[in-house]
Rosetta silent file (secondary structure, phi, psi, omega in degrees, C-alpha in Angstrom):
SEQUENCE: XXXXXXXXXXXXXXXXXXXXXXXXXXXXXXXXXXXXXXXXXXXXXXXXXXXXXXXXXXXXXXXXXXXXXXXXXXXXXXXXXXXXXXXXXXXXXXXXXXXXXXXXXXXXXXXXXXXXXXXXXXXXXXXXXXXXXXXXXXXXXXXXXXXXXXXXXXXXXXXXXXXXXXXXXXXXXXXXXXXXXXXXXXXXXXXXXXXXXXXXXXXXXXXXXXXXXXXXXXXXXXXXXXXXXXXXXXXXXXXXXXXXXXXXXXXXXXXXXXXXXXXXXXXXXXXXXXXXXXXXXXXXXXXXXXXXXXXXXXXXXXXXXX
SCORE:     score description
SCORE:     0.000 S_00000001
   1 L     0.000  141.572  170.984   -1.655  148.074  167.681 S_00000001
   2 L   -74.214  170.394  179.653   -2.594  148.614  164.060 S_00000001
   3 L  -109.247   47.335  175.542   -3.387  152.156  162.987 S_00000001
   4 E  -109.650  137.304 -172.415   -6.981  151.450  161.942 S_00000001
   5 E  -140.023  139.560  174.825   -9.769  153.364  163.634 S_00000001
   6 E  -116.569  116.996 -179.528  -13.566  153.383  163.576 S_00000001
   7 E  -106.979  116.353  178.268  -15.167  156.660  164.658 S_00000001
   8 E   -97.060  114.673 -178.818  -18.901  156.485  165.292 S_00000001
   9 L   115.038  134.680 -179.068  -20.425  159.942  164.994 S_00000001
  10 L  -120.286   28.565  171.688  -19.665  162.930  162.772 S_00000001
  11 L   -75.758 -169.131 -175.320  -20.391  165.720  165.224 S_00000001
  12 H   -60.841  -37.963  178.854  -17.636  168.139  166.266 S_00000001
  13 H   -69.876  -47.525  179.696  -15.742  165.634  168.431 S_00000001
  14 H   -58.674  -41.471  179.261  -15.970  162.845  165.868 S_00000001
  15 H   -65.309  -41.247  179.478  -14.827  165.124  163.062 S_00000001
  16 H   -67.182  -39.907  176.405  -11.865  166.362  165.074 S_00000001
  17 H   -59.032  -49.011 -178.980  -10.874  162.793  165.995 S_00000001
  18 H   -60.888  -42.114 -179.169  -11.060  161.754  162.349 S_00000001
  19 H   -64.319  -46.299 -179.844   -9.059  164.797  161.203 S_00000001
  20 H   -61.101  -42.498  179.874   -6.295  164.294  163.765 S_00000001
  21 H   -68.732  -42.110  179.540   -5.975  160.620  162.892 S_00000001
  22 H   -63.932  -36.163 -178.766   -6.084  161.257  159.134 S_00000001
  23 H   -62.202  -26.612  179.365   -3.413  163.955  159.465 S_00000001
  24 L   -95.152    3.019  176.208   -0.960  161.344  160.751 S_00000001
  25 L    90.173   15.248  179.772   -1.825  158.923  157.957 S_00000001
  26 L   -72.097  160.692  174.733   -4.029  156.514  159.919 S_00000001
  27 E   -88.291  109.271 -171.442   -6.699  154.331  158.321 S_00000001
  28 E  -123.792  131.626  171.348   -9.912  156.024  159.489 S_00000001
  29 E  -120.334  131.325  174.250  -13.559  155.188  158.939 S_00000001
  30 E  -106.507  122.390 -178.355  -16.347  157.477  160.146 S_00000001
  31 E  -110.796  132.318  174.863  -19.664  155.698  160.617 S_00000001
  32 E  -141.805  163.260 -179.859  -23.026  157.436  160.903 S_00000001
  33 L   -62.687  -32.088 -177.323  -26.618  156.419  160.423 S_00000001
  34 L   -98.250   -6.712 -176.687  -26.837  158.572  157.274 S_00000001
  35 L    75.595   29.140 -176.666  -23.342  157.935  155.929 S_00000001
  36 L   -50.352  133.321  175.902  -22.380  161.612  156.340 S_00000001
  37 L   -91.339  116.323 -178.505  -19.318  162.681  154.364 S_00000001
  38 L   -74.989  -16.890 -176.850  -17.051  164.737  156.638 S_00000001
  39 L    78.695   10.067 -179.035  -15.070  166.055  153.695 S_00000001
  40 L   -87.891  124.884 -178.672  -11.812  164.983  155.351 S_00000001
  41 L   -59.294  134.236  174.900   -9.237  163.744  152.855 S_00000001
  42 L    85.497   -2.925 -178.799   -8.354  160.087  153.229 S_00000001
  43 E   -95.443  134.596  175.568  -11.280  159.205  155.499 S_00000001
  44 E   -89.639  143.983 -178.811  -13.689  156.427  154.556 S_00000001
  45 E  -119.424  138.897 -173.074  -17.377  156.951  155.317 S_00000001
  46 E  -131.196  130.756  173.178  -19.819  154.227  156.259 S_00000001
  47 E   -85.466  118.969 -171.135  -23.599  154.229  156.551 S_00000001
  48 L  -152.577  133.979  168.830  -24.271  152.222  159.700 S_00000001
  49 L   -88.994   98.656 -173.270  -26.902  151.778  162.380 S_00000001
  50 L   -70.912  -10.757  174.970  -24.466  151.500  165.280 S_00000001
  51 L   -79.150   -6.840  173.831  -27.196  150.256  167.628 S_00000001
  52 L   -86.772  103.893 -173.221  -27.125  147.010  165.593 S_00000001
  53 H   -59.727  -38.237 -179.370  -24.496  145.055  167.533 S_00000001
  54 H   -67.604  -43.266 -179.619  -23.779  142.644  164.688 S_00000001
  55 H   -66.546  -41.780  179.269  -23.324  145.424  162.127 S_00000001
  56 H   -67.189  -40.046  177.892  -21.130  147.459  164.464 S_00000001
  57 H   -60.851  -42.021  179.543  -19.060  144.391  165.353 S_00000001
  58 H   -63.636  -41.321 -179.784  -18.482  143.653  161.676 S_00000001
  59 H   -67.837  -30.770 -176.797  -17.386  147.240  161.044 S_00000001
  60 H   -85.522   -7.315 -177.893  -15.041  147.143  164.049 S_00000001
  61 L   -59.438  123.967  176.657  -13.323  143.913  163.036 S_00000001
  62 L    86.210   -1.601  179.420   -9.582  144.526  162.789 S_00000001
  63 L   -87.965  154.831  179.630   -9.590  148.089  164.104 S_00000001
  64 L   -86.019  -35.217 -179.003   -7.353  149.165  166.956 S_00000001
  65 E  -136.294  134.941  174.601   -9.734  151.711  168.496 S_00000001
  66 E  -109.388  113.815 -175.177  -13.509  152.040  168.432 S_00000001
  67 E  -100.379  124.977  173.722  -14.489  155.636  169.247 S_00000001
  68 E   -93.993   95.106  176.715  -17.907  156.477  170.638 S_00000001
  69 L  -114.517   21.543 -178.368  -18.414  160.064  169.461 S_00000001
  70 L   -74.705  153.030  174.885  -22.144  159.655  168.907 S_00000001
  71 L  -159.775  128.254 -177.384  -24.658  162.171  170.192 S_00000001
  72 L   -65.552  137.584  177.770  -28.398  162.296  169.499 S_00000001
  73 L   -63.587  -31.940 -179.842  -29.512  165.237  167.384 S_00000001
  74 L  -101.577  112.935 -175.342  -32.588  165.529  169.610 S_00000001
  75 H   -64.802  -16.707 -176.350  -31.593  166.275  173.210 S_00000001
  76 H   -90.029   -0.250 -172.196  -34.939  164.952  174.455 S_00000001
  77 H  -109.030   16.556 -174.642  -34.443  161.390  173.137 S_00000001
  78 H   -57.230  -41.880 -175.818  -31.533  160.171  175.268 S_00000001
  79 H   -63.595  -27.713  177.940  -33.540  157.480  177.084 S_00000001
  80 H   -88.987  -37.760 -172.424  -34.480  155.930  173.742 S_00000001
  81 H   -74.390  -48.333 -165.872  -31.225  156.616  171.890 S_00000001
  82 H   -77.642  -44.460 -173.392  -28.465  155.591  174.293 S_00000001
  83 H   -54.548  -49.729  179.802  -29.274  152.179  175.860 S_00000001
  84 H   -68.153  -32.975  179.530  -29.258  150.102  172.640 S_00000001
  85 H   -69.018  -44.969  178.972  -26.313  152.032  171.240 S_00000001
  86 H   -61.344  -40.920  178.826  -24.266  151.675  174.416 S_00000001
  87 H   -63.520  -40.336 -179.967  -25.019  147.958  174.550 S_00000001
  88 H   -65.323  -38.841  177.560  -23.947  147.518  170.929 S_00000001
  89 H   -60.489  -41.772 -179.499  -20.634  149.266  171.588 S_00000001
  90 H   -64.630  -41.764  178.099  -19.868  146.856  174.428 S_00000001
  91 H   -62.609  -47.105 -177.395  -20.624  143.843  172.241 S_00000001
  92 H   -64.597  -38.548  179.296  -18.516  145.213  169.384 S_00000001
  93 H   -64.591  -41.519 -179.116  -15.604  146.035  171.684 S_00000001
  94 H   -69.776  -42.613 -178.451  -15.595  142.533  173.147 S_00000001
  95 H   -68.153  -40.831 -173.538  -15.916  140.760  169.822 S_00000001
  96 H   -85.966  -25.711 -174.762  -13.334  142.868  167.980 S_00000001
  97 L    80.262    3.151  178.926  -10.828  143.386  170.774 S_00000001
  98 L   -70.138  147.746  170.757  -10.611  147.069  169.868 S_00000001
  99 E   -65.394  134.266 -179.641  -10.040  149.620  172.617 S_00000001
 100 E  -100.847  108.534 -177.562  -13.371  151.283  173.364 S_00000001
 101 E  -105.019  119.779 -171.131  -12.848  155.055  173.731 S_00000001
 102 E  -108.598  129.404  170.615  -15.889  156.920  175.065 S_00000001
 103 E   -84.918  107.641 -177.953  -16.676  160.606  174.740 S_00000001
 104 E  -105.469 -166.444  175.172  -18.320  161.350  178.080 S_00000001
 105 E  -149.608 -174.568 -176.013  -19.434  164.423  179.986 S_00000001
 106 L   -91.316   -0.797 -176.934  -19.731  165.697  183.549 S_00000001
 107 H   -55.612  -36.722 -175.981  -23.409  164.834  184.016 S_00000001
 108 H   -58.053  -26.040 -177.764  -22.721  161.638  186.028 S_00000001
 109 H   -71.651  -28.772 -174.278  -21.396  163.639  188.987 S_00000001
 110 L    69.911 -165.839  177.222  -24.625  165.594  189.504 S_00000001
 111 L   -67.794  129.340 -175.143  -24.517  168.695  191.729 S_00000001
 112 L  -123.597  -31.743  177.751  -21.204  168.665  193.593 S_00000001
 113 L    71.797   20.554  179.406  -20.444  172.125  195.004 S_00000001
 114 L  -160.608  162.780  175.325  -16.686  171.768  194.443 S_00000001
 115 L   -57.754  136.544 -173.812  -14.197  171.460  191.589 S_00000001
 116 E   -85.973  123.147  173.244  -14.796  168.123  189.889 S_00000001
 117 L  -113.379  163.194 -175.691  -12.050  165.504  189.995 S_00000001
 118 L   -68.928  -15.299 -179.896  -12.169  162.028  188.507 S_00000001
 119 L   -90.182    2.781  172.734  -12.380  160.384  191.918 S_00000001
 120 L   -67.056  147.005  176.735  -15.742  161.928  192.713 S_00000001
 121 L   -71.717  149.923  171.968  -18.564  159.372  192.793 S_00000001
 122 L   -80.176   97.688 -171.087  -21.045  159.258  189.927 S_00000001
 123 L  -127.370   34.449 -178.627  -24.016  160.385  192.021 S_00000001
 124 L   -62.277  150.005  176.729  -26.315  162.182  189.589 S_00000001
 125 L  -110.572  -19.390  178.170  -29.996  162.498  190.473 S_00000001
 126 L   -83.387  159.066 -172.434  -31.328  163.622  187.064 S_00000001
 127 H   -69.126  -32.565  178.197  -32.159  161.027  184.432 S_00000001
 128 H   -67.707  -43.668  178.939  -29.503  162.135  181.943 S_00000001
 129 H   -64.059  -42.538  178.504  -26.763  161.987  184.542 S_00000001
 130 H   -63.592  -37.270  179.815  -27.876  158.592  185.803 S_00000001
 131 H   -64.834  -48.398  179.805  -27.968  157.283  182.241 S_00000001
 132 H   -65.330  -35.693  177.201  -24.448  158.422  181.434 S_00000001
 133 H   -63.315  -41.876 -179.458  -23.212  157.093  184.781 S_00000001
 134 H   -66.980  -34.981  178.047  -24.704  153.670  184.071 S_00000001
 135 H   -61.472  -45.160  179.044  -23.081  153.588  180.628 S_00000001
 136 H   -68.526  -40.535 -178.909  -19.645  154.093  182.131 S_00000001
 137 H   -59.757  -40.291  179.970  -20.321  151.667  184.993 S_00000001
 138 H   -67.709  -41.719  178.328  -21.231  148.904  182.531 S_00000001
 139 H   -66.261  -42.421 -179.251  -18.141  149.531  180.395 S_00000001
 140 H   -63.064  -39.362  179.853  -15.897  149.704  183.472 S_00000001
 141 H   -62.589  -41.591  177.982  -17.302  146.409  184.793 S_00000001
 142 H   -68.562  -36.025  175.978  -16.425  144.620  181.554 S_00000001
 143 H   -62.337  -47.786 -177.964  -12.979  146.204  181.593 S_00000001
 144 H   -63.952  -27.442  178.206  -12.373  145.065  185.171 S_00000001
 145 L   -83.051   -1.983  178.846  -13.494  141.572  184.192 S_00000001
 146 L    79.381   14.725 -176.850  -10.876  141.521  181.417 S_00000001
 147 L   -91.649  -27.031  175.619  -13.461  141.298  178.662 S_00000001
 148 L  -140.665  169.782  169.533  -12.814  144.689  177.037 S_00000001
 149 L  -117.079  128.540 -175.055  -10.366  147.587  177.230 S_00000001
 150 E  -147.274  159.510  175.631  -12.009  150.950  177.706 S_00000001
 151 E  -155.080  148.363  178.478  -11.473  154.554  178.734 S_00000001
 152 E  -127.747  135.001  173.973  -13.763  157.585  179.000 S_00000001
 153 E  -110.611  138.595 -176.238  -12.853  161.263  178.670 S_00000001
 154 E  -122.779  127.647  175.792  -15.112  163.897  180.199 S_00000001
 155 E  -122.950  169.030  176.562  -15.278  167.555  179.271 S_00000001
 156 L   -91.184 -162.165 -175.110  -17.507  170.438  180.225 S_00000001
 157 E   -59.498  133.860 -170.353  -19.705  172.498  177.869 S_00000001
 158 E   -79.443  145.049  164.235  -18.152  172.618  174.427 S_00000001
 159 E  -133.206  169.141  179.379  -16.717  175.519  172.501 S_00000001
 160 L   116.077 -171.145 -175.915  -14.729  175.501  169.276 S_00000001
 161 L   -66.045  130.379  171.785  -15.277  174.626  165.651 S_00000001
 162 L    87.599   -3.677 -177.784  -18.574  173.027  164.727 S_00000001
 163 L   -71.795  -46.575  173.217  -20.369  173.299  168.085 S_00000001
 164 H    54.791 -132.187 -175.371  -22.848  175.906  166.849 S_00000001
 165 H   -68.454   -7.464  179.779  -26.364  175.715  168.223 S_00000001
 166 H   -87.321   -3.198 -179.300  -25.483  172.816  170.519 S_00000001
 167 L  -111.219  143.730 -178.167  -23.359  175.000  172.825 S_00000001
 168 L   -61.877  -36.881  178.013  -24.607  177.420  175.459 S_00000001
 169 L   -85.921  -48.285 -173.569  -22.144  180.092  174.319 S_00000001
 170 H   -66.090  -24.698  177.423  -21.827  179.273  170.628 S_00000001
 171 H   -68.860  -19.008  178.530  -25.579  179.336  170.058 S_00000001
 172 H   -85.063  -15.237 -169.095  -25.439  183.035  170.997 S_00000001
 173 H   -64.768  -46.929 -177.109  -22.677  183.851  168.523 S_00000001
 174 H   -55.322  -45.275  179.212  -24.597  184.430  165.248 S_00000001
 175 H   -70.251  -41.030 -178.386  -26.829  187.078  166.805 S_00000001
 176 H   -64.014  -35.630  177.220  -24.068  188.611  168.914 S_00000001
 177 H   -62.482  -23.908  177.640  -21.859  189.036  165.842 S_00000001
 178 L   -94.900    7.851  176.749  -24.641  191.205  164.439 S_00000001
 179 L    86.790   10.555 -177.859  -24.755  193.259  167.612 S_00000001
 180 L   -83.143  150.687  175.924  -27.867  191.658  169.079 S_00000001
 181 L   -60.980  141.095  176.177  -28.409  191.157  172.793 S_00000001
 182 E   -99.027  136.574  178.333  -27.553  187.664  174.076 S_00000001
 183 E  -114.611  123.356 -179.400  -30.043  185.860  176.304 S_00000001
 184 E  -119.775  160.672  178.794  -28.752  183.146  178.624 S_00000001
 185 L   -94.023  149.171  167.820  -30.437  180.832  181.102 S_00000001
 186 L    76.675  -65.150 -179.544  -29.982  180.723  184.882 S_00000001
 187 L  -162.430  146.758  179.159  -27.085  183.160  185.465 S_00000001
 188 L  -105.500   -5.890 -171.036  -24.617  185.201  183.451 S_00000001
 189 L  -124.678   24.280  179.606  -22.052  185.814  186.195 S_00000001
 190 L  -106.170  129.591 -179.298  -21.263  182.348  187.627 S_00000001
 191 L   -60.058  137.545 -175.807  -17.866  180.762  186.791 S_00000001
 192 E  -147.879  135.453  176.262  -18.182  177.786  184.456 S_00000001
 193 L   -79.191  135.420  172.336  -15.608  175.602  182.727 S_00000001
 194 E  -118.317  138.407 -175.229  -15.793  175.458  178.937 S_00000001
 195 E  -115.807  136.284  177.736  -13.973  172.709  177.016 S_00000001
 196 E   -78.853  132.722  179.420  -12.647  172.890  173.469 S_00000001
 197 H   -62.472  -31.994  177.693  -13.885  170.083  171.224 S_00000001
 198 H   -64.255  -41.954  178.808  -10.430  169.838  169.661 S_00000001
 199 H   -66.291  -34.256  174.906   -8.877  169.211  173.079 S_00000001
 200 H   -60.721  -45.180  179.359  -11.523  166.556  173.732 S_00000001
 201 H   -64.658  -41.537  179.678  -10.502  164.784  170.530 S_00000001
 202 H   -60.089  -45.300 -178.486   -6.799  165.093  171.377 S_00000001
 203 H   -70.472  -37.202 -179.394   -7.291  163.509  174.789 S_00000001
 204 H   -59.582  -43.983  178.578   -9.611  160.791  173.469 S_00000001
 205 H   -66.339  -46.352 -178.125   -6.957  159.618  171.023 S_00000001
 206 H   -62.363  -42.484 -178.743   -4.144  159.856  173.559 S_00000001
 207 H   -68.168  -38.285  179.636   -6.080  157.965  176.234 S_00000001
 208 H   -62.783  -35.363 -172.974   -7.150  155.233  173.818 S_00000001
 209 L   -94.282    3.212  179.437   -3.559  154.599  172.765 S_00000001
 210 L  -112.302  102.917 -176.105   -2.089  154.634  176.282 S_00000001
 211 H   -57.251  -33.614 -179.297   -2.646  151.260  177.926 S_00000001
 212 H   -71.186  -11.076 -179.858   -1.817  152.726  181.335 S_00000001
 213 H   -93.203   -8.826 -173.545   -4.736  155.170  180.940 S_00000001
 214 L   -73.148  158.819  174.344   -7.398  152.510  180.440 S_00000001
 215 L    84.358   13.847 -179.034  -10.075  151.525  182.931 S_00000001
 216 L  -154.109  175.924  175.637  -10.836  154.997  184.244 S_00000001
 217 E  -100.832  155.043  177.097  -12.147  158.437  183.342 S_00000001
 218 E  -135.477  142.121  177.368  -10.039  161.485  182.475 S_00000001
 219 E   -93.307  134.166 -177.327  -10.966  165.161  182.434 S_00000001
 220 L   -69.286  127.902  174.160  -10.117  167.120  179.304 S_00000001
 221 L   -53.014  125.482 -173.461   -7.563  169.904  179.903 S_00000001
 222 L  -136.071  155.041  179.326   -9.621  173.083  179.783 S_00000001
 223 L   -70.034  161.519  178.039   -9.014  176.799  180.235 S_00000001
 224 L   -53.879  148.812 -176.370   -9.852  178.559  183.527 S_00000001
 225 L   -61.780  148.115  173.498  -13.580  179.025  184.056 S_00000001
 226 E  -126.967  157.977  169.861  -15.412  182.024  182.638 S_00000001
 227 L   -78.020  164.918  176.681  -18.912  183.296  183.217 S_00000001
 228 H   -59.181  -40.763 -179.847  -21.348  183.052  180.324 S_00000001
 229 H   -64.016  -44.379  179.020  -21.106  186.819  179.884 S_00000001
 230 H   -62.309  -43.242 -177.331  -17.313  186.741  179.837 S_00000001
 231 H   -63.674  -43.819  178.811  -17.217  183.851  177.369 S_00000001
 232 H   -62.958  -44.118  179.238  -19.585  185.547  174.926 S_00000001
 233 H   -63.479  -41.312  179.897  -17.629  188.804  175.187 S_00000001
 234 H   -63.913  -38.587  177.335  -14.321  186.996  174.695 S_00000001
 235 H   -62.280  -44.503  179.585  -15.581  185.318  171.521 S_00000001
 236 H   -64.278  -44.305  179.895  -16.598  188.698  170.098 S_00000001
 237 H   -60.506  -35.673 -176.439  -13.313  190.321  171.125 S_00000001
 238 H   -63.604  -21.910  179.057  -11.330  187.538  169.445 S_00000001
 239 L  -117.713   21.147  173.201  -12.667  188.609  166.046 S_00000001
 240 L    74.804   23.674  179.802  -12.664  192.349  166.670 S_00000001
 241 L  -102.818  148.299  179.644  -16.355  192.742  167.450 S_00000001
 242 L   -73.661  156.096  176.463  -17.735  194.911  170.280 S_00000001
 243 L   -64.158  153.771  175.728  -19.354  193.414  173.350 S_00000001
 244 L  -118.685  165.432  175.261  -23.137  193.090  173.419 S_00000001
 245 L   -68.278  132.821  176.519  -25.608  193.233  176.252 S_00000001
 246 E  -115.365  121.480 -178.200  -26.011  189.852  177.957 S_00000001
 247 E  -121.525  157.793 -179.941  -29.276  189.304  179.810 S_00000001
 248 E  -101.625  130.158  174.061  -30.716  186.402  181.774 S_00000001
 249 L   -61.351  123.657 -178.983  -34.043  184.864  180.801 S_00000001
 250 L   -53.451  138.883 -176.272  -36.230  185.471  183.888 S_00000001
 251 H   -57.401  -37.555  179.789  -36.609  182.294  185.915 S_00000001
 252 H   -64.228  -37.653  177.887  -40.399  182.524  185.855 S_00000001
 253 H   -68.318  -43.901  178.286  -40.315  182.683  182.052 S_00000001
 254 H   -58.562  -46.583 -178.965  -37.869  179.773  181.889 S_00000001
 255 H   -62.905  -41.149 -179.915  -40.074  177.710  184.212 S_00000001
 256 H   -66.232  -42.964  179.779  -43.187  178.493  182.205 S_00000001
 257 H   -66.484  -35.231 -178.616  -41.588  177.638  178.878 S_00000001
 258 H   -63.464  -22.975  179.243  -40.162  174.409  180.292 S_00000001
 259 L   -72.079  -23.473 -174.573  -43.695  173.168  180.909 S_00000001
 260 L  -119.981  -14.357 -179.240  -44.509  173.255  177.208 S_00000001
 261 L  -112.399  108.995 -175.195  -41.135  173.007  175.418 S_00000001
 262 H   -54.452  -41.489 -179.093  -39.491  169.557  175.895 S_00000001
 263 H   -61.597  -43.899 -179.623  -35.960  170.811  175.205 S_00000001
 264 H   -67.987  -29.913  176.110  -36.235  173.540  177.820 S_00000001
 265 H   -63.257  -41.075  178.220  -37.639  171.003  180.284 S_00000001
 266 H   -65.940  -43.139 -179.293  -34.462  168.967  179.822 S_00000001
 267 H   -65.748  -36.841 -178.563  -32.245  172.028  180.203 S_00000001
 268 H   -66.020  -32.818  178.803  -34.046  173.149  183.332 S_00000001
 269 H   -63.582  -23.357 -179.027  -33.367  169.793  184.984 S_00000001
 270 L  -104.558   17.941 -176.051  -29.654  170.567  184.597 S_00000001
 271 L   -60.522  -24.271 -179.912  -29.859  174.154  185.816 S_00000001
 272 H   -56.874  -23.442 -179.070  -27.631  173.326  188.791 S_00000001
 273 H   -71.106  -15.287 -173.042  -24.701  173.465  186.355 S_00000001
 274 H  -120.523   -7.372 -177.992  -25.261  177.183  185.818 S_00000001
 275 H   -97.194  -14.035  175.356  -26.527  178.538  189.139 S_00000001
 276 L  -133.473  159.700  177.846  -23.383  177.687  191.123 S_00000001
 277 L   -52.058  133.772 -177.302  -19.707  177.526  190.058 S_00000001
 278 E  -126.864   95.093 -165.742  -19.236  174.528  187.771 S_00000001
 279 L  -124.220  129.855  179.325  -15.515  173.896  187.606 S_00000001
 280 E   -96.038  131.421  173.462  -13.562  170.980  186.146 S_00000001
 281 L   -97.145  113.833 -175.266  -10.255  169.931  187.705 S_00000001
 282 L  -109.016   16.615 -172.596   -8.090  168.622  184.863 S_00000001
 283 H   -62.245  -32.844 -178.012   -4.799  168.286  186.764 S_00000001
 284 H   -64.474  -45.682 -179.235   -4.650  164.485  186.445 S_00000001
 285 H   -69.354  -37.464  178.112   -4.770  164.515  182.644 S_00000001
 286 H   -59.986  -42.612 -177.624   -2.333  167.414  182.404 S_00000001
 287 H   -72.438  -45.195 -174.350    0.182  165.495  184.490 S_00000001
 288 H   -70.142  -43.347 -173.540   -0.315  162.054  182.947 S_00000001
 289 H  -100.168   -7.124 -176.472   -0.432  163.095  179.285 S_00000001
 290 L    62.446   35.712 -172.831    1.611  166.304  179.451 S_00000001
 291 L  -109.933  135.093  174.779   -1.298  168.036  177.733 S_00000001
 292 L  -114.822  154.070  178.708   -2.325  171.677  178.017 S_00000001
 293 L   -70.534  154.941  171.732   -5.558  173.196  176.698 S_00000001
 294 L   -57.739  136.219  179.607   -5.642  175.138  173.458 S_00000001
 295 L   -51.202  139.322 -173.771   -5.083  178.844  174.266 S_00000001
 296 H   -56.915  -40.896 -179.673   -8.356  180.545  175.109 S_00000001
 297 H   -59.288  -39.285  178.838   -8.034  183.215  172.408 S_00000001
 298 H   -68.786  -42.029  176.437   -7.763  180.502  169.767 S_00000001
 299 H   -57.259  -43.976 -179.576  -10.741  178.625  171.186 S_00000001
 300 H   -64.728  -42.473  178.991  -12.751  181.840  171.034 S_00000001
 301 H   -61.434  -41.290  178.706  -11.724  182.587  167.443 S_00000001
 302 H   -72.084  -25.580  177.168  -12.792  179.123  166.318 S_00000001
 303 H   -75.092  -17.964 -178.484  -16.040  179.498  168.269 S_00000001
 304 L   -82.922   -9.312 -179.566  -16.804  182.679  166.296 S_00000001
 305 L   -79.422  121.269 -178.240  -16.989  180.794  162.989 S_00000001
 306 L  -120.225    0.000    0.000  -20.662  180.299  162.068 S_00000001
């Protein structure tokens, strides 16, 4: 394989992928619709509409790995955003011959009531979960047919550098650092796995470059589950700040707001992730790749940067 890489998306996962690859001297291009400059030394930046299959194919020509690190800025637009983009990635992967490395999530499993392993069926009932499940199923079918090489890594809710307002815990950090009460949805005392974006990037690169890892999903090595209250407190403790009061938005208020606020309507559909233990089993990736998660204290310190 050559050491040329095309990273689509400049969110926290895409930036970490680009940084890790650039640090080893790889030829890295980050493509976004706006041509965002990541500020990473040695990285080339490209303005690209990645849902244009011809344009994406041209950009991917000659690269060894095509990374899907895209994520819509508007959480309510997935049904419009993902289908053409996912289709374009499949075309570009087949035309270029590049390994197609997908940043996935746990939504495809739906409510499971047990620690999640990669051999669970993708049986989501909500529209976001079904959409992500179909994206992987289509990529896997082309892989099995010998038309592309692909792999997907799945992590739980993100923490770490750059997550900010897109994370359930990190969105609470700016106010909590100032001593303000944190308000969370659904429950504050239910165990939940949190995944570091840096570890997601590490596994995505490793899985893409390991031929024996292709054709399946892998769970990102993650620290033991914490409750939302514990995670917020741990972030504050990591930078020497006192704990704050953590309260739960009353369900009736959440339900009422969800009727008029599209984002909250989307979040409410996924409430099952927060009302019962939501635990990722990462033992397969730990064993196959010899990878351990970043120590929790470090994850918390990087999550405290706003």
